[in-house]
N, C-alpha and C positions, 0 to 999 in steps of 0.2 A: 617324799624324795629323802627325807633326811633320816628315817628308819632304816631305810635300805641302804644308804651310805655306813650308817653306825652297823648293821649287821655285816657288811663287807668286812668293814675295819675288825670287826671282832674274830669273823671267820681266818682273816689273814692272821692273827696275833695268835690266835691258838695253838700255832705250831711252835713246838721248843725244840732245838738240836738237843739230842739226848743221846749222850755215849753208851750208856749203860744200857737203854731200851735197845739200842743198835744190836749191842753185842749180845745181850740175851736173847733178842730177836733171831739173831744168827744161830745161835747155840741151841735153840730150841728147836730147829730144823735142821743143823748140822748134826746132832745126836741121833736122829731116826735113821733108820737105813734106806729103804725104797722110796721112789717119789711118791707112790702110792699110800705109804705109811706118810709120808710128810703131808700131803694132802688131807687125809682122813683125822690127822692128830689137831685137835683144836686149836692148840696154842701155837703151833708153827703156820698153821692157817690165817691166823690172826696174825702173826708175826710178818707173813708174805705181804699183807696188805700194806702196813707198815713200811716194809723194805724197799717194795717198788714205788712207794710214793716219790714225786720228784724231789720233793722238799728234803726227804730222809736221803737221798742219794745225795744233793748238795751238802748235806751236813757231814755225810761221811767224810766226804773229799775235804770239806773246810777242816775237821778236825785231823786231818793229816792220816787218816786210815789206810788210804790208797786211793787208786783212780776208782772211778765209778764204774769202770767196766768190772772191778771185783763183785759187784752186786748185781751182774748180768744171771749168773745161775738161780739167782732167787726170782729175778724177772720171767728166765725160763720156766721155772717151777711153777711160779704163779699162772702163765699161760698154760702149762699141763694140766693144772688142777682145773683149770674153767675150760677145759677144750678148747682153747684158743689155737 
């Protein structure tokens, strides 16, 4: 039981609110043209997984970058890339 609790604590504490990572992730996708190009680009695809994460969205808002809805285009793109 103590190990599971410790692992849960470690999992939660790994996330860091990172302005640079958010902006770089957005830029890696925004610099590409089509949705297919974005899906096929390794850096953009990796960034999407970060940008659609609930903790990242909360971080975006808490940093005063804008409302959570600003990231909807990345959520939609992630769904498109994964045929959802």
